[in-house]
C-alpha positions in Angstrom: -28.7 -113.8 -101.7 -31.7 -114.0 -99.4 -35.1 -114.3 -101.0 -38.1 -112.5 -99.4 -41.6 -113.7 -99.9 -43.8 -111.0 -101.5 -47.5 -110.7 -102.5 -48.7 -113.4 -104.8 -49.5 -111.1 -107.7 -47.5 -110.2 -110.9 -45.4 -107.1 -110.6 -43.7 -107.1 -114.0 -41.7 -106.1 -115.9 -44.1 -105.6 -118.7 -43.7 -103.6 -121.9 -46.2 -100.7 -121.9 -48.5 -100.7 -125.0 -51.6 -98.8 -126.1 -54.3 -101.1 -127.3 -56.5 -99.5 -129.9 -60.1 -100.1 -131.1 -62.8 -98.2 -132.9 -65.9 -97.4 -130.8 -68.8 -95.5 -132.2 -66.7 -94.4 -135.1 -63.9 -93.0 -133.0 -60.5 -94.3 -132.1 -59.9 -95.2 -128.4 -56.8 -96.3 -126.7 -56.1 -98.1 -123.4 -52.7 -98.4 -121.7 -51.9 -102.0 -120.8 -49.1 -104.2 -119.8 -50.9 -107.4 -120.5 -49.6 -107.9 -124.0 -47.3 -110.4 -125.6 -46.2 -113.0 -128.2 -48.1 -116.2 -128.5 -45.9 -118.2 -130.8 -43.4 -117.9 -133.6 -46.3 -117.2 -136.0 -47.5 -113.6 -136.4 -49.8 -113.7 -133.4 -50.0 -111.3 -130.4 -52.3 -111.2 -127.4 -53.8 -108.4 -125.3 -55.8 -108.8 -122.1 -58.4 -106.2 -121.3 -60.7 -105.9 -118.3 -64.3 -106.7 -119.4 -65.5 -103.4 -118.1 -63.0 -101.3 -120.1 -64.4 -99.2 -122.9 -61.8 -100.5 -125.4 -62.9 -104.1 -124.8 -66.3 -103.4 -126.4 -64.7 -102.0 -129.5 -62.5 -105.1 -129.9 -65.5 -107.4 -129.5 -67.6 -105.4 -131.9 -65.1 -105.0 -134.7 -63.0 -108.1 -134.3 -59.8 -106.0 -134.6 -57.3 -104.3 -132.3 -54.1 -102.5 -132.6 -51.0 -102.8 -130.4 -49.0 -99.5 -130.4 -45.6 -99.4 -128.7 -45.1 -95.8 -127.4 -41.7 -94.3 -126.8 -40.8 -93.4 -123.3 -40.9 -89.8 -124.5 -44.7 -90.0 -124.7 -45.2 -91.2 -121.1 -47.7 -88.5 -120.1 -50.1 -89.2 -122.9 -49.6 -93.0 -122.5 -50.4 -92.8 -118.8 -53.4 -90.6 -119.4 -54.9 -93.3 -121.6 -54.6 -95.7 -118.7 -56.1 -93.2 -116.1 -59.3 -92.1 -117.9 -62.1 -94.2 -119.4 -63.3 -93.7 -122.9 -66.8 -94.0 -121.3 -66.1 -90.6 -119.7 -63.4 -88.9 -121.7 -63.1 -88.7 -125.5 -59.5 -90.1 -126.1 -59.8 -89.8 -129.9 -57.6 -86.7 -130.1 -54.9 -87.6 -127.6 -52.9 -89.1 -130.4 -53.0 -88.8 -134.2 -54.5 -92.0 -135.6 -53.9 -93.8 -138.9 -55.5 -96.9 -140.5 -54.7 -99.8 -142.7 -57.2 -101.3 -145.1 -56.6 -104.8 -143.6 -58.8 -104.1 -140.6 -60.8 -101.6 -138.6 -58.6 -100.6 -135.7 -56.8 -97.3 -135.2 -53.0 -97.1 -134.9 -51.0 -94.2 -133.3 -48.7 -92.2 -135.6 -46.6 -91.0 -132.6 -45.8 -94.6 -131.6 -42.6 -96.0 -133.2 -44.1 -99.5 -133.7 -47.7 -100.5 -134.5 -49.4 -103.8 -135.1 -52.9 -104.3 -136.5 -54.4 -107.6 -135.4 -57.5 -109.6 -136.4 -59.0 -111.5 -133.4 -58.7 -115.2 -134.0 -59.6 -116.3 -130.5 -60.9 -114.9 -127.2 -60.4 -116.4 -123.8 -62.3 -115.3 -120.8 -60.2 -115.1 -117.6 -61.9 -114.0 -114.5 -63.0 -110.4 -115.2 -60.7 -110.0 -118.2 -60.8 -111.2 -121.8 -57.6 -112.2 -123.6 -57.8 -111.5 -127.3 -55.5 -113.5 -129.5 -54.9 -111.7 -132.8 -53.2 -112.5 -136.0 -51.0 -109.6 -137.1 -52.4 -108.4 -140.5 -50.3 -105.3 -140.8 -47.2 -104.0 -139.0 -45.5 -100.5 -139.1 -42.4 -99.0 -137.7 -40.8 -95.5 -137.9 -38.1 -95.7 -140.5 -35.5 -94.2 -138.1 -36.1 -97.0 -135.6 -35.5 -99.9 -138.1 -32.2 -101.8 -138.5 -31.9 -104.8 -140.8 -35.7 -104.8 -141.3 -36.5 -105.0 -137.5 -37.2 -102.3 -134.9 -34.2 -101.5 -132.7 -35.3 -101.3 -129.0 -32.8 -98.5 -128.2 -34.3 -96.4 -131.0 -37.9 -97.2 -130.2 -37.4 -96.4 -126.5 -40.2 -98.6 -125.2 -41.5 -98.0 -121.7 -41.5 -100.8 -119.1 -44.0 -101.0 -116.3 -42.9 -102.6 -113.0 -44.5 -102.3 -109.6 -45.9 -98.7 -109.5 -43.5 -97.1 -112.0 -42.5 -96.7 -115.6 -39.0 -97.2 -116.8 -37.0 -96.9 -120.0 -34.1 -98.8 -121.5 -30.6 -97.6 -121.4 -28.1 -100.1 -122.8 -28.1 -103.3 -124.9 -26.8 -106.1 -122.6 -26.8 -109.1 -125.0 -28.1 -110.7 -128.2 -31.0 -113.1 -128.5 -30.2 -116.8 -128.5 -26.5 -116.3 -128.9 -25.3 -118.0 -125.7 -24.6 -121.6 -126.2 -24.0 -124.3 -123.6 -21.6 -127.2 -123.8 -24.0 -129.2 -121.6 -26.4 -130.3 -124.3 
């Protein structure tokens, strides 16, 4: 296989999530791909551009939510990434719910939701990475198997390049392949 040199920027794939924060008493959501696991502890990160409306809500409240939308909600998910809460009230795009553990909205239509308390912020160029301890987690009952969300039932959306993609098949199990070359 021949490798071709491409632009020196990340293209993905990234799971598409909606980061949520309260701003002026209203829920606001931003579509992002800069999200992930930090360690084996219940800790996640999101990275938001400093100029994003949602960023101010996370800074002010000290909480954020990570909502994993189904690929079936792609139009609403994309809309939250195309318009700014500074200009458009995004509080009614989704139905929000809350947990008493912290002040950040979560999305009822999303199969998986995490409420996180900010434990560290890291400025990176014109972005801020928020590292948050998961203080509450929710999943739609029909998406859970053996106490964990099943990706094929959640139907997450993947961003890569300039498109959104979904999952079709399970191709393996985590940490099941062993090597004799230890």
